[in-house]
CHARMM-style PDB file with segment names, atoms N, HN, CA, C and O in Angstrom:
ATOM      1  N   MET     1      -7.754   4.903  20.606  1.00  0.00      PROA
ATOM      2  CA  MET     1      -8.898   4.701  19.720  1.00  0.00      PROA
ATOM      3  C   MET     1      -8.387   3.977  18.030  1.00  0.00      PROA
ATOM      4  O   MET     1      -8.211   4.819  17.149  1.00  0.00      PROA
ATOM      5  N   GLY     2      -8.227   2.852  17.741  1.00  0.00      PROA
ATOM      6  HN  GLY     2      -8.370   2.168  18.456  1.00  0.00      PROA
ATOM      7  CA  GLY     2      -7.732   2.822  16.014  1.00  0.00      PROA
ATOM      8  C   GLY     2      -8.086   3.394  15.022  1.00  0.00      PROA
ATOM      9  O   GLY     2      -7.332   3.733  14.110  1.00  0.00      PROA
ATOM     10  N   PHE     3      -9.810   3.658  15.090  1.00  0.00      PROA
ATOM     11  HN  PHE     3     -10.423   3.382  15.831  1.00  0.00      PROA
ATOM     12  CA  PHE     3     -10.389   4.190  14.127  1.00  0.00      PROA
ATOM     13  C   PHE     3     -10.268   5.220  13.834  1.00  0.00      PROA
ATOM     14  O   PHE     3     -10.610   5.533  12.693  1.00  0.00      PROA
ATOM     15  N   SER     4      -9.710   6.245  14.757  1.00  0.00      PROA
ATOM     16  HN  SER     4      -9.433   5.991  15.684  1.00  0.00      PROA
ATOM     17  CA  SER     4      -9.654   7.596  14.833  1.00  0.00      PROA
ATOM     18  C   SER     4      -8.560   8.252  15.270  1.00  0.00      PROA
ATOM     19  O   SER     4      -7.641   7.537  15.670  1.00  0.00      PROA
ATOM     20  N   GLU     5      -8.388   9.608  15.304  1.00  0.00      PROA
ATOM     21  HN  GLU     5      -9.134  10.188  14.979  1.00  0.00      PROA
ATOM     22  CA  GLU     5      -6.862  10.336  15.666  1.00  0.00      PROA
ATOM     23  C   GLU     5      -7.561  10.817  17.115  1.00  0.00      PROA
ATOM     24  O   GLU     5      -6.810  11.510  17.801  1.00  0.00      PROA
ATOM     25  N   ARG     6      -8.764  10.576  17.628  1.00  0.00      PROA
ATOM     26  HN  ARG     6      -9.375  10.013  17.071  1.00  0.00      PROA
ATOM     27  CA  ARG     6      -9.336  11.236  18.523  1.00  0.00      PROA
ATOM     28  C   ARG     6      -9.231  10.187  19.978  1.00  0.00      PROA
ATOM     29  O   ARG     6      -9.362   8.967  20.068  1.00  0.00      PROA
ATOM     30  N   ASP     7      -9.058  10.812  20.606  1.00  0.00      PROA
ATOM     31  HN  ASP     7      -8.951  11.804  20.532  1.00  0.00      PROA
ATOM     32  CA  ASP     7      -8.733   9.958  22.690  1.00  0.00      PROA
ATOM     33  C   ASP     7      -9.922  10.515  23.151  1.00  0.00      PROA
ATOM     34  O   ASP     7     -10.252  11.698  23.235  1.00  0.00      PROA
ATOM     35  N   ILE     8     -10.556   9.431  23.457  1.00  0.00      PROA
ATOM     36  HN  ILE     8     -10.288   8.470  23.389  1.00  0.00      PROA
ATOM     37  CA  ILE     8     -11.797   9.157  24.405  1.00  0.00      PROA
ATOM     38  C   ILE     8     -11.387  10.275  25.341  1.00  0.00      PROA
ATOM     39  O   ILE     8     -10.292  10.058  25.860  1.00  0.00      PROA
ATOM     40  N   PRO     9     -11.946  11.375  25.687  1.00  0.00      PROA
ATOM     41  CA  PRO     9     -11.585  11.817  27.239  1.00  0.00      PROA
ATOM     42  C   PRO     9     -12.264  11.289  28.755  1.00  0.00      PROA
ATOM     43  O   PRO     9     -13.439  11.078  29.056  1.00  0.00      PROA
ATOM     44  N   ALA    10     -10.932  11.170  29.604  1.00  0.00      PROA
ATOM     45  HN  ALA    10      -9.978  11.342  29.360  1.00  0.00      PROA
ATOM     46  CA  ALA    10     -11.630  10.540  30.548  1.00  0.00      PROA
ATOM     47  C   ALA    10     -13.484  10.700  31.470  1.00  0.00      PROA
ATOM     48  O   ALA    10     -14.247   9.891  31.998  1.00  0.00      PROA
ATOM     49  N   GLU    11     -13.496  11.897  31.273  1.00  0.00      PROA
ATOM     50  HN  GLU    11     -12.876  12.554  30.844  1.00  0.00      PROA
ATOM     51  CA  GLU    11     -14.486  12.422  31.558  1.00  0.00      PROA
ATOM     52  C   GLU    11     -15.728  11.659  31.303  1.00  0.00      PROA
ATOM     53  O   GLU    11     -16.567  11.465  32.183  1.00  0.00      PROA
ATOM     54  N   TYR    12     -15.889  11.025  29.511  1.00  0.00      PROA
ATOM     55  HN  TYR    12     -15.208  11.183  28.796  1.00  0.00      PROA
ATOM     56  CA  TYR    12     -16.613  10.603  29.163  1.00  0.00      PROA
ATOM     57  C   TYR    12     -16.964   9.256  29.087  1.00  0.00      PROA
ATOM     58  O   TYR    12     -18.025   8.754  28.717  1.00  0.00      PROA
ATOM     59  N   SER    13     -15.615   8.574  29.608  1.00  0.00      PROA
ATOM     60  HN  SER    13     -14.752   8.982  29.909  1.00  0.00      PROA
ATOM     61  CA  SER    13     -15.105   7.113  30.175  1.00  0.00      PROA
ATOM     62  C   SER    13     -15.990   7.129  31.504  1.00  0.00      PROA
ATOM     63  O   SER    13     -16.900   6.341  31.760  1.00  0.00      PROA
ATOM     64  N   VAL    14     -15.619   7.995  32.157  1.00  0.00      PROA
ATOM     65  HN  VAL    14     -14.879   8.635  31.950  1.00  0.00      PROA
ATOM     66  CA  VAL    14     -16.455   7.350  33.752  1.00  0.00      PROA
ATOM     67  C   VAL    14     -17.682   7.867  33.826  1.00  0.00      PROA
ATOM     68  O   VAL    14     -18.298   7.492  34.824  1.00  0.00      PROA
ATOM     69  N   ILE    15     -18.424   8.818  32.903  1.00  0.00      PROA
ATOM     70  HN  ILE    15     -17.924   9.122  32.092  1.00  0.00      PROA
ATOM     71  CA  ILE    15     -19.792   9.174  32.600  1.00  0.00      PROA
ATOM     72  C   ILE    15     -20.471   7.701  32.194  1.00  0.00      PROA
ATOM     73  O   ILE    15     -21.573   7.407  32.656  1.00  0.00      PROA
ATOM     74  N   VAL    16     -19.680   6.705  31.218  1.00  0.00      PROA
ATOM     75  HN  VAL    16     -18.784   6.944  30.842  1.00  0.00      PROA
ATOM     76  CA  VAL    16     -20.479   5.817  30.489  1.00  0.00      PROA
ATOM     77  C   VAL    16     -19.953   4.594  31.359  1.00  0.00      PROA
ATOM     78  O   VAL    16     -20.855   3.765  31.476  1.00  0.00      PROA
ATOM     79  N   ASN    17     -18.719   4.193  32.044  1.00  0.00      PROA
ATOM     80  HN  ASN    17     -17.986   4.867  31.950  1.00  0.00      PROA
ATOM     81  CA  ASN    17     -18.615   3.154  32.662  1.00  0.00      PROA
ATOM     82  C   ASN    17     -18.761   3.128  33.680  1.00  0.00      PROA
ATOM     83  O   ASN    17     -18.506   1.955  33.955  1.00  0.00      PROA
ATOM     84  N   THR    18     -19.124   3.815  34.930  1.00  0.00      PROA
ATOM     85  HN  THR    18     -19.332   4.767  34.707  1.00  0.00      PROA
ATOM     86  CA  THR    18     -19.481   3.621  35.796  1.00  0.00      PROA
ATOM     87  C   THR    18     -21.132   3.204  36.100  1.00  0.00      PROA
ATOM     88  O   THR    18     -21.535   2.394  36.935  1.00  0.00      PROA
ATOM     89  N   PRO    19     -21.858   3.941  35.243  1.00  0.00      PROA
ATOM     90  CA  PRO    19     -23.025   3.434  35.470  1.00  0.00      PROA
ATOM     91  C   PRO    19     -23.286   2.230  35.053  1.00  0.00      PROA
ATOM     92  O   PRO    19     -24.236   1.665  35.595  1.00  0.00      PROA
ATOM     93  N   LEU    20     -22.345   1.329  33.726  1.00  0.00      PROA
ATOM     94  HN  LEU    20     -21.573   1.789  33.286  1.00  0.00      PROA
ATOM     95  CA  LEU    20     -22.804   0.018  33.314  1.00  0.00      PROA
ATOM     96  C   LEU    20     -22.384  -0.946  34.421  1.00  0.00      PROA
ATOM     97  O   LEU    20     -23.080  -1.907  34.746  1.00  0.00      PROA
ATOM     98  N   ALA    21     -21.022  -0.594  35.075  1.00  0.00      PROA
ATOM     99  HN  ALA    21     -20.456   0.187  34.810  1.00  0.00      PROA
ATOM    100  CA  ALA    21     -20.828  -1.323  36.466  1.00  0.00      PROA
ATOM    101  C   ALA    21     -21.375  -1.323  37.324  1.00  0.00      PROA
ATOM    102  O   ALA    21     -21.295  -2.280  38.095  1.00  0.00      PROA
ATOM    103  N   PHE    22     -22.510   0.188  37.689  1.00  0.00      PROA
ATOM    104  HN  PHE    22     -22.575   0.965  37.063  1.00  0.00      PROA
ATOM    105  CA  PHE    22     -23.078  -0.536  38.683  1.00  0.00      PROA
ATOM    106  C   PHE    22     -24.433  -1.408  37.992  1.00  0.00      PROA
ATOM    107  O   PHE    22     -24.711  -2.467  38.555  1.00  0.00      PROA
ATOM    108  N   PHE    23     -25.207  -1.028  36.896  1.00  0.00      PROA
ATOM    109  HN  PHE    23     -24.981  -0.168  36.439  1.00  0.00      PROA
ATOM    110  CA  PHE    23     -26.397  -2.018  36.637  1.00  0.00      PROA
ATOM    111  C   PHE    23     -25.718  -3.606  36.898  1.00  0.00      PROA
ATOM    112  O   PHE    23     -26.152  -4.498  37.627  1.00  0.00      PROA
ATOM    113  N   PHE    24     -24.557  -3.599  36.068  1.00  0.00      PROA
ATOM    114  HN  PHE    24     -24.204  -2.874  35.476  1.00  0.00      PROA
ATOM    115  CA  PHE    24     -23.941  -5.347  35.955  1.00  0.00      PROA
ATOM    116  C   PHE    24     -23.604  -5.821  37.580  1.00  0.00      PROA
ATOM    117  O   PHE    24     -23.599  -6.996  37.949  1.00  0.00      PROA
ATOM    118  N   THR    25     -23.376  -4.850  38.300  1.00  0.00      PROA
ATOM    119  HN  THR    25     -23.380  -3.896  38.000  1.00  0.00      PROA
ATOM    120  CA  THR    25     -22.966  -5.410  39.752  1.00  0.00      PROA
ATOM    121  C   THR    25     -24.705  -6.034  40.247  1.00  0.00      PROA
ATOM    122  O   THR    25     -24.967  -7.144  40.710  1.00  0.00      PROA
ATOM    123  N   LEU    26     -25.529  -5.061  39.997  1.00  0.00      PROA
ATOM    124  HN  LEU    26     -25.316  -4.159  39.621  1.00  0.00      PROA
ATOM    125  CA  LEU    26     -26.885  -5.069  40.276  1.00  0.00      PROA
ATOM    126  C   LEU    26     -27.521  -6.114  39.943  1.00  0.00      PROA
ATOM    127  O   LEU    26     -28.131  -6.776  40.783  1.00  0.00      PROA
ATOM    128  N   LEU    27     -27.465  -6.546  38.207  1.00  0.00      PROA
ATOM    129  HN  LEU    27     -26.969  -6.008  37.525  1.00  0.00      PROA
ATOM    130  CA  LEU    27     -28.035  -7.549  38.185  1.00  0.00      PROA
ATOM    131  C   LEU    27     -27.340  -8.795  38.209  1.00  0.00      PROA
ATOM    132  O   LEU    27     -27.939  -9.834  37.932  1.00  0.00      PROA
ATOM    133  N   PHE    28     -26.070  -8.787  38.530  1.00  0.00      PROA
ATOM    134  HN  PHE    28     -25.583  -7.943  38.754  1.00  0.00      PROA
ATOM    135  CA  PHE    28     -25.624 -10.177  39.076  1.00  0.00      PROA
ATOM    136  C   PHE    28     -25.877 -10.303  40.437  1.00  0.00      PROA
ATOM    137  O   PHE    28     -25.953 -11.447  40.885  1.00  0.00      PROA
ATOM    138  N   LEU    29     -26.078  -8.985  41.476  1.00  0.00      PROA
ATOM    139  HN  LEU    29     -26.017  -8.056  41.112  1.00  0.00      PROA
ATOM    140  CA  LEU    29     -26.377  -9.771  42.440  1.00  0.00      PROA
ATOM    141  C   LEU    29     -27.565 -10.343  42.604  1.00  0.00      PROA
ATOM    142  O   LEU    29     -27.707 -11.225  43.451  1.00  0.00      PROA
ATOM    143  N   HSD    30     -28.909  -9.793  41.572  1.00  0.00      PROA
ATOM    144  HN  HSD    30     -28.794  -9.077  40.884  1.00  0.00      PROA
ATOM    145  CA  HSD    30     -30.086  -9.893  41.437  1.00  0.00      PROA
ATOM    146  C   HSD    30     -30.315 -11.217  41.053  1.00  0.00      PROA
ATOM    147  O   HSD    30     -31.130 -11.945  41.619  1.00  0.00      PROA
ATOM    148  N   ILE    31     -29.612 -11.553  40.096  1.00  0.00      PROA
ATOM    149  HN  ILE    31     -28.949 -10.962  39.636  1.00  0.00      PROA
ATOM    150  CA  ILE    31     -29.470 -13.069  39.631  1.00  0.00      PROA
ATOM    151  C   ILE    31     -29.209 -14.494  41.136  1.00  0.00      PROA
ATOM    152  O   ILE    31     -29.810 -15.517  41.465  1.00  0.00      PROA
ATOM    153  N   ASN    32     -27.858 -13.661  41.691  1.00  0.00      PROA
ATOM    154  HN  ASN    32     -27.370 -12.830  41.424  1.00  0.00      PROA
ATOM    155  CA  ASN    32     -27.780 -14.492  43.102  1.00  0.00      PROA
ATOM    156  C   ASN    32     -28.651 -14.501  43.965  1.00  0.00      PROA
ATOM    157  O   ASN    32     -28.663 -15.396  44.810  1.00  0.00      PROA
ATOM    158  N   ASN    33     -29.292 -13.815  43.954  1.00  0.00      PROA
ATOM    159  HN  ASN    33     -29.283 -13.088  43.267  1.00  0.00      PROA
ATOM    160  CA  ASN    33     -30.293 -13.834  44.789  1.00  0.00      PROA
ATOM    161  C   ASN    33     -31.897 -14.754  44.339  1.00  0.00      PROA
ATOM    162  O   ASN    33     -32.734 -15.252  45.091  1.00  0.00      PROA
ATOM    163  N   GLU    34     -31.855 -14.706  43.070  1.00  0.00      PROA
ATOM    164  HN  GLU    34     -31.175 -14.301  42.459  1.00  0.00      PROA
ATOM    165  CA  GLU    34     -32.898 -15.545  42.320  1.00  0.00      PROA
ATOM    166  C   GLU    34     -32.739 -17.140  42.046  1.00  0.00      PROA
ATOM    167  O   GLU    34     -33.642 -17.932  41.777  1.00  0.00      PROA
ATOM    168  N   VAL    35     -31.307 -17.405  42.190  1.00  0.00      PROA
ATOM    169  HN  VAL    35     -30.574 -16.762  42.408  1.00  0.00      PROA
ATOM    170  CA  VAL    35     -30.923 -18.659  41.800  1.00  0.00      PROA
ATOM    171  C   VAL    35     -30.978 -19.449  42.750  1.00  0.00      PROA
ATOM    172  O   VAL    35     -30.362 -19.087  43.752  1.00  0.00      PROA
ATOM    173  N   GLU    36     -31.737 -20.844  42.818  1.00  0.00      PROA
ATOM    174  HN  GLU    36     -32.238 -21.138  42.004  1.00  0.00      PROA
ATOM    175  CA  GLU    36     -31.938 -21.194  44.203  1.00  0.00      PROA
ATOM    176  C   GLU    36     -30.441 -22.119  44.017  1.00  0.00      PROA
ATOM    177  O   GLU    36     -30.326 -22.511  45.178  1.00  0.00      PROA
ATOM    178  N   GLU    37     -29.536 -22.557  43.459  1.00  0.00      PROA
ATOM    179  HN  GLU    37     -29.629 -22.239  42.515  1.00  0.00      PROA
ATOM    180  CA  GLU    37     -28.394 -22.900  43.585  1.00  0.00      PROA
ATOM    181  C   GLU    37     -27.410 -21.974  42.656  1.00  0.00      PROA
ATOM    182  O   GLU    37     -27.474 -21.676  41.463  1.00  0.00      PROA
ATOM    183  N   THR    38     -26.189 -21.541  44.005  1.00  0.00      PROA
ATOM    184  HN  THR    38     -26.137 -21.783  44.974  1.00  0.00      PROA
ATOM    185  CA  THR    38     -25.548 -20.668  43.622  1.00  0.00      PROA
ATOM    186  C   THR    38     -24.150 -20.938  42.826  1.00  0.00      PROA
ATOM    187  O   THR    38     -23.521 -21.980  43.011  1.00  0.00      PROA
ATOM    188  N   SER    39     -23.937 -20.451  42.394  1.00  0.00      PROA
ATOM    189  HN  SER    39     -24.448 -19.604  42.243  1.00  0.00      PROA
ATOM    190  CA  SER    39     -22.830 -20.720  41.164  1.00  0.00      PROA
ATOM    191  C   SER    39     -21.681 -19.922  41.486  1.00  0.00      PROA
ATOM    192  O   SER    39     -21.959 -18.725  41.555  1.00  0.00      PROA
ATOM    193  N   LEU    40     -20.735 -20.144  41.658  1.00  0.00      PROA
ATOM    194  HN  LEU    40     -20.510 -21.117  41.601  1.00  0.00      PROA
ATOM    195  CA  LEU    40     -19.286 -19.848  41.747  1.00  0.00      PROA
ATOM    196  C   LEU    40     -18.634 -18.574  40.528  1.00  0.00      PROA
ATOM    197  O   LEU    40     -17.800 -17.695  40.744  1.00  0.00      PROA
ATOM    198  N   ILE    41     -19.461 -18.930  39.092  1.00  0.00      PROA
ATOM    199  HN  ILE    41     -20.139 -19.644  38.916  1.00  0.00      PROA
ATOM    200  CA  ILE    41     -19.218 -18.222  38.151  1.00  0.00      PROA
ATOM    201  C   ILE    41     -20.378 -17.079  38.193  1.00  0.00      PROA
ATOM    202  O   ILE    41     -20.144 -16.179  37.386  1.00  0.00      PROA
ATOM    203  N   LEU    42     -21.401 -16.930  38.835  1.00  0.00      PROA
ATOM    204  HN  LEU    42     -21.591 -17.661  39.491  1.00  0.00      PROA
ATOM    205  CA  LEU    42     -21.665 -15.868  39.267  1.00  0.00      PROA
ATOM    206  C   LEU    42     -21.453 -15.047  40.334  1.00  0.00      PROA
ATOM    207  O   LEU    42     -21.883 -13.899  40.221  1.00  0.00      PROA
ATOM    208  N   PHE    43     -20.948 -15.324  41.250  1.00  0.00      PROA
ATOM    209  HN  PHE    43     -20.599 -16.256  41.342  1.00  0.00      PROA
ATOM    210  CA  PHE    43     -19.889 -14.758  42.282  1.00  0.00      PROA
ATOM    211  C   PHE    43     -19.103 -14.224  41.922  1.00  0.00      PROA
ATOM    212  O   PHE    43     -19.004 -13.068  42.332  1.00  0.00      PROA
ATOM    213  N   VAL    44     -17.832 -14.860  40.715  1.00  0.00      PROA
ATOM    214  HN  VAL    44     -17.912 -15.799  40.383  1.00  0.00      PROA
ATOM    215  CA  VAL    44     -17.186 -13.822  40.339  1.00  0.00      PROA
ATOM    216  C   VAL    44     -17.661 -12.875  39.564  1.00  0.00      PROA
ATOM    217  O   VAL    44     -17.129 -11.782  39.756  1.00  0.00      PROA
ATOM    218  N   LEU    45     -18.720 -12.920  38.514  1.00  0.00      PROA
ATOM    219  HN  LEU    45     -19.152 -13.808  38.358  1.00  0.00      PROA
ATOM    220  CA  LEU    45     -18.997 -11.647  38.113  1.00  0.00      PROA
ATOM    221  C   LEU    45     -19.603 -10.670  38.945  1.00  0.00      PROA
ATOM    222  O   LEU    45     -19.251  -9.493  38.872  1.00  0.00      PROA
ATOM    223  N   THR    46     -20.211 -10.937  39.488  1.00  0.00      PROA
ATOM    224  HN  THR    46     -20.497 -11.893  39.547  1.00  0.00      PROA
ATOM    225  CA  THR    46     -20.721  -9.855  40.712  1.00  0.00      PROA
ATOM    226  C   THR    46     -19.405  -9.589  41.267  1.00  0.00      PROA
ATOM    227  O   THR    46     -19.169  -8.381  41.295  1.00  0.00      PROA
ATOM    228  N   TRP    47     -18.630 -10.196  41.641  1.00  0.00      PROA
ATOM    229  HN  TRP    47     -18.821 -11.177  41.618  1.00  0.00      PROA
ATOM    230  CA  TRP    47     -17.127  -9.217  42.401  1.00  0.00      PROA
ATOM    231  C   TRP    47     -16.292  -8.476  41.738  1.00  0.00      PROA
ATOM    232  O   TRP    47     -15.526  -7.730  42.348  1.00  0.00      PROA
ATOM    233  N   LEU    48     -16.295  -8.564  40.159  1.00  0.00      PROA
ATOM    234  HN  LEU    48     -16.918  -9.169  39.663  1.00  0.00      PROA
ATOM    235  CA  LEU    48     -15.538  -8.722  38.724  1.00  0.00      PROA
ATOM    236  C   LEU    48     -16.601  -6.685  38.543  1.00  0.00      PROA
ATOM    237  O   LEU    48     -16.398  -5.517  38.874  1.00  0.00      PROA
ATOM    238  N   ALA    49     -17.325  -7.250  38.049  1.00  0.00      PROA
ATOM    239  HN  ALA    49     -17.491  -8.199  37.781  1.00  0.00      PROA
ATOM    240  CA  ALA    49     -18.693  -5.984  38.020  1.00  0.00      PROA
ATOM    241  C   ALA    49     -18.364  -5.156  39.210  1.00  0.00      PROA
ATOM    242  O   ALA    49     -18.185  -3.966  38.951  1.00  0.00      PROA
ATOM    243  N   LEU    50     -18.234  -5.536  40.551  1.00  0.00      PROA
ATOM    244  HN  LEU    50     -18.380  -6.502  40.761  1.00  0.00      PROA
ATOM    245  CA  LEU    50     -17.837  -4.720  41.678  1.00  0.00      PROA
ATOM    246  C   LEU    50     -16.986  -3.917  41.740  1.00  0.00      PROA
ATOM    247  O   LEU    50     -17.297  -2.747  41.964  1.00  0.00      PROA
ATOM    248  N   MET    51     -15.504  -4.326  41.542  1.00  0.00      PROA
ATOM    249  HN  MET    51     -15.251  -5.276  41.359  1.00  0.00      PROA
ATOM    250  CA  MET    51     -14.329  -3.976  41.754  1.00  0.00      PROA
ATOM    251  C   MET    51     -14.866  -2.932  40.273  1.00  0.00      PROA
ATOM    252  O   MET    51     -15.003  -1.716  40.414  1.00  0.00      PROA
ATOM    253  N   LEU    52     -15.072  -3.488  39.184  1.00  0.00      PROA
ATOM    254  HN  LEU    52     -14.961  -4.475  39.070  1.00  0.00      PROA
ATOM    255  CA  LEU    52     -14.914  -2.288  38.171  1.00  0.00      PROA
ATOM    256  C   LEU    52     -15.826  -1.020  38.499  1.00  0.00      PROA
ATOM    257  O   LEU    52     -15.432   0.006  37.944  1.00  0.00      PROA
ATOM    258  N   SER    53     -16.691  -0.917  39.099  1.00  0.00      PROA
ATOM    259  HN  SER    53     -17.012  -1.750  39.551  1.00  0.00      PROA
ATOM    260  CA  SER    53     -17.684   0.067  39.547  1.00  0.00      PROA
ATOM    261  C   SER    53     -16.712   1.103  40.497  1.00  0.00      PROA
ATOM    262  O   SER    53     -16.403   2.293  40.440  1.00  0.00      PROA
ATOM    263  N   LEU    54     -16.497   0.283  41.144  1.00  0.00      PROA
ATOM    264  HN  LEU    54     -16.748  -0.684  41.190  1.00  0.00      PROA
ATOM    265  CA  LEU    54     -15.494   0.709  42.431  1.00  0.00      PROA
ATOM    266  C   LEU    54     -14.253   1.974  41.359  1.00  0.00      PROA
ATOM    267  O   LEU    54     -14.086   3.183  41.195  1.00  0.00      PROA
ATOM    268  N   TYR    55     -13.825   0.997  41.016  1.00  0.00      PROA
ATOM    269  HN  TYR    55     -13.961   0.015  41.149  1.00  0.00      PROA
ATOM    270  CA  TYR    55     -12.354   1.929  40.297  1.00  0.00      PROA
ATOM    271  C   TYR    55     -12.214   2.383  39.092  1.00  0.00      PROA
ATOM    272  O   TYR    55     -11.167   2.604  38.483  1.00  0.00      PROA
ATOM    273  N   VAL    56     -13.482   2.544  38.700  1.00  0.00      PROA
ATOM    274  HN  VAL    56     -14.332   2.364  39.195  1.00  0.00      PROA
ATOM    275  CA  VAL    56     -13.487   3.120  37.410  1.00  0.00      PROA
ATOM    276  C   VAL    56     -13.416   4.681  37.402  1.00  0.00      PROA
ATOM    277  OT1 VAL    56     -13.414   5.293  36.333  1.00  0.00      PROA
TER     278      VAL     56
END
């Protein structure tokens, strides 16, 4: 971090990032199901959020 000399521990990163990634994956999947005309942007956002949740 640039603001302090302390580093963010890996455990904290996993605790915070994994639920956020799952939330956005579910959000984008829900939006894809509700929209009548599918969008390539929504599919890409869904895929990115899913990949982030798998590799965090």
